[in-house]
Structure formats: C-alpha cells, structure tokens
N, CA, C and O atoms as a Tripos MOL2 file, in Angstrom:
@<TRIPOS>MOLECULE
protein
  264   263    66     0     0
PROTEIN
NO_CHARGES

@<TRIPOS>ATOM
      1 N           5.5010    0.7550    6.2790 N.3       1 MET1
      2 CA          5.1580   -0.8860    6.1780 C.3       1 MET1
      3 C           5.8010   -1.2290    4.8760 C.2       1 MET1
      4 O           5.6950   -0.4740    3.9100 O.2       1 MET1
      5 N           6.4350   -2.3000    4.8290 N.am      2 PRO2
      6 CA          7.3020   -2.7850    3.5630 C.3       2 PRO2
      7 C           5.9520   -3.0420    2.4780 C.2       2 PRO2
      8 O           4.8170   -3.2040    2.9270 O.2       2 PRO2
      9 N           6.1490   -3.0490    1.5040 N.am      3 LEU3
     10 CA          5.2220   -3.7240    0.4760 C.3       3 LEU3
     11 C           5.0930   -5.0360    0.7590 C.2       3 LEU3
     12 O           3.9310   -5.3550    1.0090 O.2       3 LEU3
     13 N           5.9620   -5.9890    0.8110 N.am      4 GLU4
     14 CA          5.9020   -7.2570    0.9660 C.3       4 GLU4
     15 C           5.0870   -7.5750    2.3440 C.2       4 GLU4
     16 O           4.7520   -8.7480    2.5140 O.2       4 GLU4
     17 N           4.8310   -6.8530    3.0930 N.am      5 ALA5
     18 CA          3.7190   -6.9800    4.3000 C.3       5 ALA5
     19 C           2.1940   -6.3740    4.1410 C.2       5 ALA5
     20 O           1.3980   -6.2220    5.0680 O.2       5 ALA5
     21 N           1.9660   -6.0590    2.7340 N.am      6 ILE6
     22 CA          0.6440   -5.5020    2.7030 C.3       6 ILE6
     23 C          -0.2120   -6.6480    1.6670 C.2       6 ILE6
     24 O           0.1300   -7.2190    0.6310 O.2       6 ILE6
     25 N          -1.4920   -6.6780    2.4940 N.am      7 LEU7
     26 CA         -2.5070   -7.4240    1.5940 C.3       7 LEU7
     27 C          -3.6730   -6.5920    1.7160 C.2       7 LEU7
     28 O          -3.9710   -5.9170    2.7010 O.2       7 LEU7
     29 N          -4.4300   -6.7120    0.4290 N.am      8 LEU8
     30 CA         -5.7990   -5.9030    0.2660 C.3       8 LEU8
     31 C          -7.0170   -6.8140    0.3230 C.2       8 LEU8
     32 O          -7.1960   -7.9160   -0.1960 O.2       8 LEU8
     33 N          -7.8030   -6.0730    1.0830 N.am      9 GLU9
     34 CA         -9.0520   -6.9170    1.4790 C.3       9 GLU9
     35 C         -10.0620   -6.0670    1.6560 C.2       9 GLU9
     36 O          -9.8110   -4.8630    1.7160 O.2       9 GLU9
     37 N         -11.4290   -6.5560    1.7760 N.am     10 THR10
     38 CA        -12.4100   -5.5470    2.3380 C.3      10 THR10
     39 C         -13.2700   -6.5820    3.3620 C.2      10 THR10
     40 O         -13.8400   -7.6210    3.0320 O.2      10 THR10
     41 N         -13.1950   -6.0450    4.5510 N.am     11 ASP11
     42 CA        -13.9040   -6.8970    5.8300 C.3      11 ASP11
     43 C         -14.8060   -5.7960    6.2760 C.2      11 ASP11
     44 O         -15.4430   -6.0180    7.3060 O.2      11 ASP11
     45 N         -14.9470   -4.8070    5.7640 N.am     12 SER12
     46 CA        -15.6190   -3.7850    6.3670 C.3      12 SER12
     47 C         -16.9110   -2.8480    5.3390 C.2      12 SER12
     48 O         -16.6920   -1.7640    4.7980 O.2      12 SER12
     49 N         -17.8920   -3.4210    5.2990 N.am     13 PRO13
     50 CA        -18.8230   -3.1510    4.1430 C.3      13 PRO13
     51 C         -19.3860   -1.8050    4.3620 C.2      13 PRO13
     52 O         -19.8730   -1.3810    3.3140 O.2      13 PRO13
     53 N         -19.5010   -0.9270    5.4160 N.am     14 PHE14
     54 CA        -19.9540   -0.0510    5.7820 C.3      14 PHE14
     55 C         -18.8390    1.2730    6.0410 C.2      14 PHE14
     56 O         -19.2860    2.3130    6.5240 O.2      14 PHE14
     57 N         -17.6070    1.1790    5.7450 N.am     15 GLN15
     58 CA        -16.6760    2.0440    5.7640 C.3      15 GLN15
     59 C         -16.0830    1.7860    4.4770 C.2      15 GLN15
     60 O         -15.2050    0.9370    4.3240 O.2      15 GLN15
     61 N         -16.6360    2.6400    3.3650 N.am     16 LYS16
     62 CA        -16.1150    2.6840    2.0850 C.3      16 LYS16
     63 C         -15.0110    3.8540    2.1820 C.2      16 LYS16
     64 O         -14.9030    4.7580    3.0100 O.2      16 LYS16
     65 N         -14.1540    3.5000    0.9470 N.am     17 PRO17
     66 CA        -13.0730    4.7440    1.0020 C.3      17 PRO17
     67 C         -13.7380    6.0480    0.2460 C.2      17 PRO17
     68 O         -14.6650    6.0390   -0.5640 O.2      17 PRO17
     69 N         -13.0110    7.1440    0.7370 N.am     18 PHE18
     70 CA        -13.5290    8.4430    0.4830 C.3      18 PHE18
     71 C         -13.8270    8.5460   -0.9020 C.2      18 PHE18
     72 O         -13.0160    7.9950   -1.6460 O.2      18 PHE18
     73 N         -14.8740    9.1670   -1.4690 N.am     19 GLY19
     74 CA        -15.2970    9.3850   -2.9560 C.3      19 GLY19
     75 C         -15.8200    8.1940   -3.6630 C.2      19 GLY19
     76 O         -16.1660    8.2660   -4.8420 O.2      19 GLY19
     77 N         -15.8910    7.0170   -2.9230 N.am     20 TYR20
     78 CA        -16.3580    5.6230   -3.5160 C.3      20 TYR20
     79 C         -18.0190    5.7880   -3.4390 C.2      20 TYR20
     80 O         -18.7640    6.0410   -2.4920 O.2      20 TYR20
     81 N         -18.2190    5.5840   -4.5710 N.am     21 CYS21
     82 CA        -19.9280    5.8860   -5.0540 C.3      21 CYS21
     83 C         -20.7380    4.9370   -4.6740 C.2      21 CYS21
     84 O         -21.9430    5.1580   -4.5510 O.2      21 CYS21
     85 N         -20.1760    3.7040   -4.4260 N.am     22 GLU22
     86 CA        -21.1270    2.5120   -4.3640 C.3      22 GLU22
     87 C         -21.7290    2.4980   -2.5560 C.2      22 GLU22
     88 O         -21.1180    2.9540   -1.5890 O.2      22 GLU22
     89 N         -22.9520    1.8880   -2.5620 N.am     23 LYS23
     90 CA        -23.6080    2.0190   -1.0660 C.3      23 LYS23
     91 C         -22.6500    1.2500   -0.3000 C.2      23 LYS23
     92 O         -22.3550    1.6800    0.8150 O.2      23 LYS23
     93 N         -22.0620    0.0690   -0.7630 N.am     24 LEU24
     94 CA        -21.2810   -1.0020    0.3640 C.3      24 LEU24
     95 C         -19.9600   -0.7870   -0.3190 C.2      24 LEU24
     96 O         -19.8490   -0.3650   -1.4710 O.2      24 LEU24
     97 N         -18.7990   -1.1620    0.6100 N.am     25 ASN25
     98 CA        -17.5320   -1.2790    0.4280 C.3      25 ASN25
     99 C         -17.3830   -2.9590   -0.2340 C.2      25 ASN25
    100 O         -17.7730   -4.0020    0.2920 O.2      25 ASN25
    101 N         -16.8390   -2.8110   -1.2570 N.am     26 THR26
    102 CA        -16.8220   -4.2550   -2.0510 C.3      26 THR26
    103 C         -15.4850   -4.4990   -2.3830 C.2      26 THR26
    104 O         -14.6550   -3.6130   -2.1790 O.2      26 THR26
    105 N         -15.1130   -5.7110   -2.9290 N.am     27 SER27
    106 CA        -13.7480   -5.8430   -3.7890 C.3      27 SER27
    107 C         -13.6370   -4.7980   -4.9340 C.2      27 SER27
    108 O         -12.5080   -4.6620   -5.4050 O.2      27 SER27
    109 N         -14.6370   -4.0400   -5.4510 N.am     28 HIS28
    110 CA        -14.3420   -3.2550   -6.4660 C.3      28 HIS28
    111 C         -13.5610   -1.8990   -6.0310 C.2      28 HIS28
    112 O         -13.0810   -1.0060   -6.7290 O.2      28 HIS28
    113 N         -13.6010   -2.0420   -4.8670 N.am     29 SER29
    114 CA        -13.0640   -0.7640   -4.0130 C.3      29 SER29
    115 C         -11.4370   -1.0200   -3.8790 C.2      29 SER29
    116 O         -10.6130   -0.1370   -3.6440 O.2      29 SER29
    117 N         -11.2080   -2.1680   -4.0430 N.am     30 LEU30
    118 CA         -9.5320   -2.4180   -3.8100 C.3      30 LEU30
    119 C          -8.8570   -1.9120   -4.8470 C.2      30 LEU30
    120 O          -7.6560   -1.8200   -4.5930 O.2      30 LEU30
    121 N          -9.2130   -1.4800   -6.1150 N.am     31 VAL31
    122 CA         -8.6310   -0.7200   -7.2390 C.3      31 VAL31
    123 C          -8.5500    0.7200   -6.8440 C.2      31 VAL31
    124 O          -7.5680    1.3710   -7.2000 O.2      31 VAL31
    125 N          -9.3880    1.2040   -6.2220 N.am     32 GLN32
    126 CA         -9.1580    2.7110   -5.3680 C.3      32 GLN32
    127 C          -7.8010    2.5250   -4.3100 C.2      32 GLN32
    128 O          -6.8060    3.2490   -4.2780 O.2      32 GLN32
    129 N          -8.0670    1.4180   -3.5280 N.am     33 ILE33
    130 CA         -7.3070    1.5400   -2.3240 C.3      33 ILE33
    131 C          -5.7530    1.3530   -2.8620 C.2      33 ILE33
    132 O          -4.8190    2.0420   -2.4530 O.2      33 ILE33
    133 N          -5.6340    0.2650   -3.8860 N.am     34 ALA34
    134 CA         -4.4190   -0.1200   -4.3220 C.3      34 ALA34
    135 C          -3.7140    1.1930   -5.0590 C.2      34 ALA34
    136 O          -2.5090    1.4160   -4.9410 O.2      34 ALA34
    137 N          -4.5740    2.0010   -5.8010 N.am     35 ASN35
    138 CA         -3.8660    3.1350   -6.5090 C.3      35 ASN35
    139 C          -3.3160    3.9770   -5.5120 C.2      35 ASN35
    140 O          -2.1850    4.4310   -5.6880 O.2      35 ASN35
    141 N          -4.0850    4.3000   -4.2880 N.am     36 GLU36
    142 CA         -3.7190    5.2650   -3.3340 C.3      36 GLU36
    143 C          -2.5030    4.7720   -2.6230 C.2      36 GLU36
    144 O          -1.5270    5.4850   -2.3910 O.2      36 GLU36
    145 N          -2.6180    3.4550   -2.2740 N.am     37 ILE37
    146 CA         -1.0300    3.2880   -1.7300 C.3      37 ILE37
    147 C           0.0880    2.8970   -2.7880 C.2      37 ILE37
    148 O           1.1810    2.5200   -2.3660 O.2      37 ILE37
    149 N          -0.0980    2.9570   -3.8250 N.am     38 ALA38
    150 CA          0.9480    2.8390   -5.0480 C.3      38 ALA38
    151 C           1.6630    4.3020   -5.0920 C.2      38 ALA38
    152 O           2.8630    4.5730   -5.0510 O.2      38 ALA38
    153 N           0.4100    5.2400   -5.1980 N.am     39 ALA39
    154 CA          0.8740    6.5130   -5.2030 C.3      39 ALA39
    155 C           1.6220    6.8260   -3.9710 C.2      39 ALA39
    156 O           2.7730    7.2170   -4.1690 O.2      39 ALA39
    157 N           1.2640    6.7500   -2.8420 N.am     40 LEU40
    158 CA          1.9940    7.1540   -1.5490 C.3      40 LEU40
    159 C           3.4160    6.4820   -1.5600 C.2      40 LEU40
    160 O           4.3720    7.1010   -1.0920 O.2      40 LEU40
    161 N           3.5700    5.1940   -2.1010 N.am     41 LYS41
    162 CA          4.7200    4.4480   -2.1760 C.3      41 LYS41
    163 C           5.9010    4.8200   -3.2260 C.2      41 LYS41
    164 O           7.1020    4.5480   -3.2620 O.2      41 LYS41
    165 N           4.9850    5.6000   -4.1070 N.am     42 GLY42
    166 CA          5.8770    6.0930   -5.3800 C.3      42 GLY42
    167 C           6.1210    5.0060   -6.3390 C.2      42 GLY42
    168 O           7.1810    4.9850   -6.9640 O.2      42 GLY42
    169 N           5.1230    3.9980   -6.5250 N.am     43 ILE43
    170 CA          5.4150    2.7560   -7.3400 C.3      43 ILE43
    171 C           4.4200    2.8800   -8.5390 C.2      43 ILE43
    172 O           3.6220    3.8170   -8.5780 O.2      43 ILE43
    173 N           4.4710    1.9460   -9.4980 N.am     44 LYS44
    174 CA          3.3240    1.7510  -10.5590 C.3      44 LYS44
    175 C           2.3130    0.9170   -9.8710 C.2      44 LYS44
    176 O           2.4860    0.1670   -8.9100 O.2      44 LYS44
    177 N           1.3310    1.1510  -10.4660 N.am     45 ILE45
    178 CA         -0.0920    0.0430   -9.7840 C.3      45 ILE45
    179 C           0.2570   -1.1070  -10.0630 C.2      45 ILE45
    180 O          -0.1030   -1.9710   -9.2630 O.2      45 ILE45
    181 N           1.0300   -1.5230  -11.2130 N.am     46 GLU46
    182 CA          1.1050   -3.1060  -11.4890 C.3      46 GLU46
    183 C           2.1100   -3.7980  -10.7400 C.2      46 GLU46
    184 O           2.1910   -5.0200  -10.8630 O.2      46 GLU46
    185 N           3.0750   -3.0280   -9.7960 N.am     47 GLU47
    186 CA          3.8070   -3.4640   -9.0180 C.3      47 GLU47
    187 C           3.3560   -3.6420   -7.7570 C.2      47 GLU47
    188 O           3.8560   -4.4280   -6.9520 O.2      47 GLU47
    189 N           2.2980   -2.8400   -7.5280 N.am     48 MET48
    190 CA          1.4420   -2.8620   -6.4200 C.3      48 MET48
    191 C           0.7750   -4.1030   -6.3010 C.2      48 MET48
    192 O           0.9770   -4.8080   -5.3120 O.2      48 MET48
    193 N          -0.1740   -4.5250   -7.4080 N.am     49 LEU49
    194 CA         -1.0120   -5.2740   -7.6030 C.3      49 LEU49
    195 C          -0.1740   -6.7370   -7.5370 C.2      49 LEU49
    196 O          -0.6570   -7.6570   -6.8760 O.2      49 LEU49
    197 N           0.8790   -6.8800   -8.1250 N.am     50 ASN50
    198 CA          1.4330   -8.0360   -8.3210 C.3      50 ASN50
    199 C           2.0060   -8.4540   -7.1710 C.2      50 ASN50
    200 O           1.9070   -9.6210   -6.7910 O.2      50 ASN50
    201 N           2.7830   -7.3510   -6.3890 N.am     51 THR51
    202 CA          3.4060   -7.7880   -4.8400 C.3      51 THR51
    203 C           2.1580   -8.0430   -3.9820 C.2      51 THR51
    204 O           2.3340   -8.8600   -3.0770 O.2      51 THR51
    205 N           1.0680   -7.5660   -4.0750 N.am     52 THR52
    206 CA          0.0560   -7.9350   -2.9060 C.3      52 THR52
    207 C          -0.4450   -9.4130   -3.3970 C.2      52 THR52
    208 O          -0.6030  -10.2710   -2.5290 O.2      52 THR52
    209 N          -0.6730   -9.6990   -4.6260 N.am     53 TYR53
    210 CA         -1.1560  -10.6650   -5.0510 C.3      53 TYR53
    211 C          -0.1730  -11.7230   -4.5030 C.2      53 TYR53
    212 O          -0.5780  -12.5980   -3.7370 O.2      53 TYR53
    213 N           1.1150  -11.6470   -4.8910 N.am     54 GLU54
    214 CA          2.0350  -12.7060   -4.3460 C.3      54 GLU54
    215 C           1.7410  -12.8520   -2.9560 C.2      54 GLU54
    216 O           1.3240  -13.9320   -2.5370 O.2      54 GLU54
    217 N           1.9590  -11.6340   -2.0130 N.am     55 ASN55
    218 CA          1.6820  -11.6190   -0.3820 C.3      55 ASN55
    219 C           0.7280  -12.3920   -0.3180 C.2      55 ASN55
    220 O           0.9860  -13.2760    0.4990 O.2      55 ASN55
    221 N          -0.4300  -12.5340   -0.8500 N.am     56 SER56
    222 CA         -1.8230  -12.9720   -0.7600 C.3      56 SER56
    223 C          -1.4530  -14.7230   -0.8790 C.2      56 SER56
    224 O          -1.8340  -15.5310   -0.0320 O.2      56 SER56
    225 N          -0.7320  -15.0480   -1.9680 N.am     57 VAL57
    226 CA         -0.4860  -16.2490   -2.2680 C.3      57 VAL57
    227 C           0.2950  -17.0380   -1.0830 C.2      57 VAL57
    228 O          -0.1350  -18.0330   -0.5000 O.2      57 VAL57
    229 N           1.5250  -16.3900   -0.8520 N.am     58 ARG58
    230 CA          2.1600  -16.7380    0.2480 C.3      58 ARG58
    231 C           1.3910  -16.8480    1.7100 C.2      58 ARG58
    232 O           1.3750  -17.9480    2.2620 O.2      58 ARG58
    233 N           0.8150  -15.8200    2.2770 N.am     59 PHE59
    234 CA          0.1850  -15.7360    3.4370 C.3      59 PHE59
    235 C          -0.7180  -16.6240    3.2720 C.2      59 PHE59
    236 O          -0.8380  -17.3090    4.2880 O.2      59 PHE59
    237 N          -1.5870  -16.9930    2.2300 N.am     60 PHE60
    238 CA         -2.6360  -18.3490    2.7050 C.3      60 PHE60
    239 C          -2.1650  -19.1880    1.9840 C.2      60 PHE60
    240 O          -3.0310  -19.7630    1.3250 O.2      60 PHE60
    241 N          -0.9690  -19.5870    1.7750 N.am     61 GLY61
    242 CA         -0.4950  -20.7850    1.6340 C.3      61 GLY61
    243 C          -1.1870  -21.2910    0.0730 C.2      61 GLY61
    244 O          -1.2690  -22.5010   -0.1360 O.2      61 GLY61
    245 N          -1.6460  -20.3560   -0.9330 N.am     62 LEU62
    246 CA         -1.9900  -20.9970   -1.8780 C.3      62 LEU62
    247 C          -1.1700  -21.7630   -3.0050 C.2      62 LEU62
    248 O           0.0280  -21.5200   -3.1500 O.2      62 LEU62
    249 N          -1.6490  -22.4330   -3.5800 N.am     63 GLY63
    250 CA         -0.7900  -23.2800   -4.9680 C.3      63 GLY63
    251 C           0.1910  -24.0490   -4.3360 C.2      63 GLY63
    252 O           1.1380  -24.2900   -5.0860 O.2      63 GLY63
    253 N           0.3120  -24.6420   -2.9040 N.am     64 LYS64
    254 CA          0.7250  -25.6510   -2.3020 C.3      64 LYS64
    255 C           0.3820  -26.7750   -2.5140 C.2      64 LYS64
    256 O          -0.8440  -26.8440   -2.5910 O.2      64 LYS64
    257 N           1.0260  -27.9910   -2.6900 N.am     65 ASP65
    258 CA          0.5270  -29.3020   -2.5590 C.3      65 ASP65
    259 C          -0.0540  -29.6050   -1.2990 C.2      65 ASP65
    260 O           0.5380  -29.2310   -0.2870 O.2      65 ASP65
    261 N          -0.9150  -30.1050   -1.2260 N.am     66 LYS66
    262 CA         -1.4100  -30.6590   -0.0140 C.3      66 LYS66
    263 C          -1.4280  -32.2500    0.2400 C.2      66 LYS66
    264 O          -1.8630  -32.7010    1.2990 O.2      66 LYS66
@<TRIPOS>BOND
     1     1     2 1
     2     2     3 1
     3     3     4 2
     4     3     5 am
     5     5     6 1
     6     6     7 1
     7     7     8 2
     8     7     9 am
     9     9    10 1
    10    10    11 1
    11    11    12 2
    12    11    13 am
    13    13    14 1
    14    14    15 1
    15    15    16 2
    16    15    17 am
    17    17    18 1
    18    18    19 1
    19    19    20 2
    20    19    21 am
    21    21    22 1
    22    22    23 1
    23    23    24 2
    24    23    25 am
    25    25    26 1
    26    26    27 1
    27    27    28 2
    28    27    29 am
    29    29    30 1
    30    30    31 1
    31    31    32 2
    32    31    33 am
    33    33    34 1
    34    34    35 1
    35    35    36 2
    36    35    37 am
    37    37    38 1
    38    38    39 1
    39    39    40 2
    40    39    41 am
    41    41    42 1
    42    42    43 1
    43    43    44 2
    44    43    45 am
    45    45    46 1
    46    46    47 1
    47    47    48 2
    48    47    49 am
    49    49    50 1
    50    50    51 1
    51    51    52 2
    52    51    53 am
    53    53    54 1
    54    54    55 1
    55    55    56 2
    56    55    57 am
    57    57    58 1
    58    58    59 1
    59    59    60 2
    60    59    61 am
    61    61    62 1
    62    62    63 1
    63    63    64 2
    64    63    65 am
    65    65    66 1
    66    66    67 1
    67    67    68 2
    68    67    69 am
    69    69    70 1
    70    70    71 1
    71    71    72 2
    72    71    73 am
    73    73    74 1
    74    74    75 1
    75    75    76 2
    76    75    77 am
    77    77    78 1
    78    78    79 1
    79    79    80 2
    80    79    81 am
    81    81    82 1
    82    82    83 1
    83    83    84 2
    84    83    85 am
    85    85    86 1
    86    86    87 1
    87    87    88 2
    88    87    89 am
    89    89    90 1
    90    90    91 1
    91    91    92 2
    92    91    93 am
    93    93    94 1
    94    94    95 1
    95    95    96 2
    96    95    97 am
    97    97    98 1
    98    98    99 1
    99    99   100 2
   100    99   101 am
   101   101   102 1
   102   102   103 1
   103   103   104 2
   104   103   105 am
   105   105   106 1
   106   106   107 1
   107   107   108 2
   108   107   109 am
   109   109   110 1
   110   110   111 1
   111   111   112 2
   112   111   113 am
   113   113   114 1
   114   114   115 1
   115   115   116 2
   116   115   117 am
   117   117   118 1
   118   118   119 1
   119   119   120 2
   120   119   121 am
   121   121   122 1
   122   122   123 1
   123   123   124 2
   124   123   125 am
   125   125   126 1
   126   126   127 1
   127   127   128 2
   128   127   129 am
   129   129   130 1
   130   130   131 1
   131   131   132 2
   132   131   133 am
   133   133   134 1
   134   134   135 1
   135   135   136 2
   136   135   137 am
   137   137   138 1
   138   138   139 1
   139   139   140 2
   140   139   141 am
   141   141   142 1
   142   142   143 1
   143   143   144 2
   144   143   145 am
   145   145   146 1
   146   146   147 1
   147   147   148 2
   148   147   149 am
   149   149   150 1
   150   150   151 1
   151   151   152 2
   152   151   153 am
   153   153   154 1
   154   154   155 1
   155   155   156 2
   156   155   157 am
   157   157   158 1
   158   158   159 1
   159   159   160 2
   160   159   161 am
   161   161   162 1
   162   162   163 1
   163   163   164 2
   164   163   165 am
   165   165   166 1
   166   166   167 1
   167   167   168 2
   168   167   169 am
   169   169   170 1
   170   170   171 1
   171   171   172 2
   172   171   173 am
   173   173   174 1
   174   174   175 1
   175   175   176 2
   176   175   177 am
   177   177   178 1
   178   178   179 1
   179   179   180 2
   180   179   181 am
   181   181   182 1
   182   182   183 1
   183   183   184 2
   184   183   185 am
   185   185   186 1
   186   186   187 1
   187   187   188 2
   188   187   189 am
   189   189   190 1
   190   190   191 1
   191   191   192 2
   192   191   193 am
   193   193   194 1
   194   194   195 1
   195   195   196 2
   196   195   197 am
   197   197   198 1
   198   198   199 1
   199   199   200 2
   200   199   201 am
   201   201   202 1
   202   202   203 1
   203   203   204 2
   204   203   205 am
   205   205   206 1
   206   206   207 1
   207   207   208 2
   208   207   209 am
   209   209   210 1
   210   210   211 1
   211   211   212 2
   212   211   213 am
   213   213   214 1
   214   214   215 1
   215   215   216 2
   216   215   217 am
   217   217   218 1
   218   218   219 1
   219   219   220 2
   220   219   221 am
   221   221   222 1
   222   222   223 1
   223   223   224 2
   224   223   225 am
   225   225   226 1
   226   226   227 1
   227   227   228 2
   228   227   229 am
   229   229   230 1
   230   230   231 1
   231   231   232 2
   232   231   233 am
   233   233   234 1
   234   234   235 1
   235   235   236 2
   236   235   237 am
   237   237   238 1
   238   238   239 1
   239   239   240 2
   240   239   241 am
   241   241   242 1
   242   242   243 1
   243   243   244 2
   244   243   245 am
   245   245   246 1
   246   246   247 1
   247   247   248 2
   248   247   249 am
   249   249   250 1
   250   250   251 1
   251   251   252 2
   252   251   253 am
   253   253   254 1
   254   254   255 1
   255   255   256 2
   256   255   257 am
   257   257   258 1
   258   258   259 1
   259   259   260 2
   260   259   261 am
   261   261   262 1
   262   262   263 1
   263   263   264 2
@<TRIPOS>SUBSTRUCTURE
     1 MET1         2 RESIDUE 1 A MET
     2 PRO2         6 RESIDUE 1 A PRO
     3 LEU3        10 RESIDUE 1 A LEU
     4 GLU4        14 RESIDUE 1 A GLU
     5 ALA5        18 RESIDUE 1 A ALA
     6 ILE6        22 RESIDUE 1 A ILE
     7 LEU7        26 RESIDUE 1 A LEU
     8 LEU8        30 RESIDUE 1 A LEU
     9 GLU9        34 RESIDUE 1 A GLU
    10 THR10       38 RESIDUE 1 A THR
    11 ASP11       42 RESIDUE 1 A ASP
    12 SER12       46 RESIDUE 1 A SER
    13 PRO13       50 RESIDUE 1 A PRO
    14 PHE14       54 RESIDUE 1 A PHE
    15 GLN15       58 RESIDUE 1 A GLN
    16 LYS16       62 RESIDUE 1 A LYS
    17 PRO17       66 RESIDUE 1 A PRO
    18 PHE18       70 RESIDUE 1 A PHE
    19 GLY19       74 RESIDUE 1 A GLY
    20 TYR20       78 RESIDUE 1 A TYR
    21 CYS21       82 RESIDUE 1 A CYS
    22 GLU22       86 RESIDUE 1 A GLU
    23 LYS23       90 RESIDUE 1 A LYS
    24 LEU24       94 RESIDUE 1 A LEU
    25 ASN25       98 RESIDUE 1 A ASN
    26 THR26      102 RESIDUE 1 A THR
    27 SER27      106 RESIDUE 1 A SER
    28 HIS28      110 RESIDUE 1 A HIS
    29 SER29      114 RESIDUE 1 A SER
    30 LEU30      118 RESIDUE 1 A LEU
    31 VAL31      122 RESIDUE 1 A VAL
    32 GLN32      126 RESIDUE 1 A GLN
    33 ILE33      130 RESIDUE 1 A ILE
    34 ALA34      134 RESIDUE 1 A ALA
    35 ASN35      138 RESIDUE 1 A ASN
    36 GLU36      142 RESIDUE 1 A GLU
    37 ILE37      146 RESIDUE 1 A ILE
    38 ALA38      150 RESIDUE 1 A ALA
    39 ALA39      154 RESIDUE 1 A ALA
    40 LEU40      158 RESIDUE 1 A LEU
    41 LYS41      162 RESIDUE 1 A LYS
    42 GLY42      166 RESIDUE 1 A GLY
    43 ILE43      170 RESIDUE 1 A ILE
    44 LYS44      174 RESIDUE 1 A LYS
    45 ILE45      178 RESIDUE 1 A ILE
    46 GLU46      182 RESIDUE 1 A GLU
    47 GLU47      186 RESIDUE 1 A GLU
    48 MET48      190 RESIDUE 1 A MET
    49 LEU49      194 RESIDUE 1 A LEU
    50 ASN50      198 RESIDUE 1 A ASN
    51 THR51      202 RESIDUE 1 A THR
    52 THR52      206 RESIDUE 1 A THR
    53 TYR53      210 RESIDUE 1 A TYR
    54 GLU54      214 RESIDUE 1 A GLU
    55 ASN55      218 RESIDUE 1 A ASN
    56 SER56      222 RESIDUE 1 A SER
    57 VAL57      226 RESIDUE 1 A VAL
    58 ARG58      230 RESIDUE 1 A ARG
    59 PHE59      234 RESIDUE 1 A PHE
    60 PHE60      238 RESIDUE 1 A PHE
    61 GLY61      242 RESIDUE 1 A GLY
    62 LEU62      246 RESIDUE 1 A LEU
    63 GLY63      250 RESIDUE 1 A GLY
    64 LYS64      254 RESIDUE 1 A LYS
    65 ASP65      258 RESIDUE 1 A ASP
    66 LYS66      262 RESIDUE 1 A LYS
C-alpha cells in the first residue's frame, strides 16, 4: 500500500499492538504503530508521521473553508 493511502487511527480498544503495556489500545499506541510501518517501508518516522498527517487532512477535508 502506498504511504499516501495510509491513515493512523485507533478504533479497537481491546486489540492492542504486540508488546503494548497499557490495558486498552489508545492513541498513545499510534507511535508504536507508526514506527513499525516506517521500519517496514524503510523510511524515517518523521516522513511517516508527516505523510499520514497530510493524508488525514486531505481525507477529512480539514483546513478547507466551508
């Protein structure tokens, strides 16, 4: 899947990432997920976070005048 098609979100509180210590899956686990995807894609975490942020802005139409 191209990086430009990836969004990061948590919608499954009881399915936490492997090794995640918290009781529930929360937005705090997104850092671990982003790190894993960046490693798999061979890119820096900053590129992963910047691109997925831009993907979210584009997908949800944020920042557009209504």
